[in-house]
C-alpha positions as CSV (number, residue, x, y, z in Angstrom):
1,M,-1.4,9.3,-16.4
2,D,-2.2,12.4,-18.9
3,T,-4.9,13.7,-16.9
4,V,-3.0,13.4,-13.8
5,N,-1.3,16.7,-11.9
6,F,1.8,15.4,-11.6
7,F,2.9,18.4,-8.8
8,H,0.4,17.6,-6.5
9,F,-1.7,14.4,-6.4
10,T,-2.9,11.6,-4.0
11,A,-2.3,7.8,-4.2
12,L,-3.0,4.8,-2.3
13,G,-0.6,2.4,-1.0
14,F,-1.7,-1.6,-0.6
15,D,0.1,-4.2,1.1
16,F,-1.2,-7.0,0.4
17,G,-2.2,-9.9,2.3
18,L,-4.8,-13.0,1.5
19,K,-6.3,-12.3,4.8
20,R,-6.0,-8.7,5.3
21,I,-5.2,-6.1,3.0
22,G,-3.4,-2.7,4.3
23,V,-4.3,1.0,3.0
24,A,-2.3,4.3,3.1
25,V,-2.9,7.2,1.4
26,G,-0.2,10.1,0.7
27,Q,0.5,12.9,-1.0
28,T,3.0,13.8,-3.5
29,L,3.5,17.6,-2.2
30,T,4.9,15.9,1.5
31,Q,6.5,13.0,0.2
32,S,4.4,11.8,3.2
33,A,1.7,9.0,3.9
34,N,-0.8,8.0,6.5
35,P,-2.1,4.5,7.2
36,I,-6.3,4.3,6.7
37,A,-7.5,1.0,6.6
38,I,-7.3,-2.4,6.7
39,L,-9.6,-4.1,4.0
40,K,-10.5,-7.9,5.0
41,A,-10.0,-10.5,2.5
42,K,-10.8,-14.0,1.3
43,H,-7.8,-15.9,-0.3
44,G,-6.6,-12.4,-1.2
45,I,-10.0,-11.1,-2.0
46,P,-11.2,-7.7,-0.8
47,N,-14.2,-6.0,-0.4
48,W,-13.7,-4.4,-4.2
49,E,-17.1,-1.9,-2.9
50,K,-15.0,-0.8,0.1
51,V,-11.9,-0.1,-2.3
52,R,-13.9,1.8,-4.8
53,E,-15.3,3.9,-1.8
54,L,-11.5,4.6,-0.4
55,I,-10.3,5.8,-3.7
56,E,-13.5,8.2,-4.3
57,I,-13.2,9.0,-0.8
58,W,-9.7,10.2,-1.0
59,K,-9.7,11.6,-4.9
60,V,-6.8,9.2,-5.4
61,D,-5.1,10.2,-9.1
62,L,-2.8,6.7,-8.8
63,L,-2.5,3.3,-6.7
64,V,1.1,1.5,-5.4
65,V,1.4,-2.1,-4.4
66,G,4.2,-3.3,-2.7
67,M,5.4,-6.7,-4.6
68,P,6.7,-9.4,-2.4
69,Y,9.8,-11.2,-3.2
70,N,12.4,-13.0,-1.3
71,M,15.7,-11.4,-0.4
72,D,17.6,-13.3,-3.4
73,G,15.1,-11.4,-5.6
74,S,13.6,-14.5,-6.3
75,E,9.0,-14.5,-6.7
76,Q,7.4,-16.5,-3.7
77,F,3.9,-17.5,-4.0
78,L,2.5,-14.5,-2.6
79,T,3.9,-12.3,-5.9
80,H,1.5,-14.4,-8.2
81,A,-1.0,-13.4,-5.7
82,T,0.0,-10.2,-5.5
83,R,0.1,-9.6,-9.6
84,K,-3.7,-11.4,-9.6
85,F,-5.0,-8.7,-7.3
86,I,-3.1,-5.4,-9.2
87,N,-4.8,-6.8,-12.3
88,K,-7.8,-6.9,-10.9
89,L,-7.4,-3.2,-9.1
90,Q,-6.3,-2.2,-12.2
91,L,-9.4,-3.6,-14.0
92,K,-12.2,-2.4,-11.7
93,S,-10.3,1.3,-10.5
94,G,-9.5,2.5,-14.2
95,L,-6.4,3.7,-12.5
96,P,-2.8,3.5,-12.8
97,V,-1.4,0.8,-10.5
98,H,2.6,1.1,-9.8
99,T,4.7,-1.6,-7.6
100,V,7.2,-1.2,-5.4
101,D,9.6,-4.0,-3.9
102,E,8.3,-4.3,-0.6
103,R,10.9,-6.3,0.9
104,L,11.8,-5.5,4.5
105,T,9.3,-3.6,4.5
106,T,7.2,-6.1,6.9
107,F,10.2,-6.0,9.2
108,E,10.1,-2.0,9.7
109,A,6.8,-1.9,9.8
110,K,6.5,-3.9,13.2
111,R,10.2,-2.6,14.6
112,L,9.0,0.9,14.0
113,L,5.2,-0.1,15.6
114,W,6.9,-1.7,18.4
115,F,9.1,0.8,19.2
116,E,6.1,3.6,19.2
117,H,4.0,1.7,21.4
118,K,6.2,-0.2,23.9
119,F,4.9,1.4,26.5
120,Q,1.4,0.9,25.9
121,K,0.1,-2.3,27.9
122,K,-2.9,-3.1,25.3
123,F,-1.0,-3.0,21.7
124,K,-1.9,-5.2,19.4
125,M,0.3,-5.5,16.4
126,P,-1.5,-7.0,13.8
127,Q,-4.8,-4.7,13.6
128,E,-2.5,-2.0,12.6
129,F,0.6,-4.1,11.2
130,D,-0.7,-4.1,7.5
131,S,-1.8,-0.6,7.4
132,Y,1.8,0.5,8.7
133,A,3.4,-1.5,6.1
134,S,1.2,0.2,3.2
135,K,1.9,3.7,4.3
136,L,6.0,2.3,4.8
137,I,5.1,1.5,0.5
138,L,3.6,4.4,-0.4
139,E,6.2,6.6,1.3
140,Q,9.1,4.6,-0.4
141,W,7.1,4.7,-3.8
142,L,7.0,8.2,-3.6
143,Q,10.5,9.2,-2.5
144,E,11.4,7.2,-5.4
145,N,9.6,8.7,-7.9
146,V,8.1,12.4,-7.3
147,N,10.9,13.6,-9.2
148,R,11.0,11.6,-12.1
149,I,7.6,12.7,-12.9
150,K,7.4,16.1,-12.4
């Protein structure tokens, strides 16, 4: 991470899932993120070319992945699958990959999306949900870490 300008850098955040992976982009300058994509996955494996394209388009300096844990902090099946995804992501991108505890981000994403769209008759939450969860994951990491890396 020596070559990264920590005062202003761009990161991609991932909400890993076996069928879909939400992606958001954010910056240290604003400590905010925006949902940008939902990648289809087969057994947790995305189209790695699409991941590479997102990294290139957004000129990303690092990656953040939400780690799923049970409410008591214990690991679950998806925790192990997420670790495999992280290892492959780091290998394929060559970028540093950081993690953040994503407990309750799923609940919060659903709640915020419902509130944001409750008056829209044709709103379909699952289509936006994964990328919105990745936004929350990335913003959490940015807010927790931006002061440590300056």
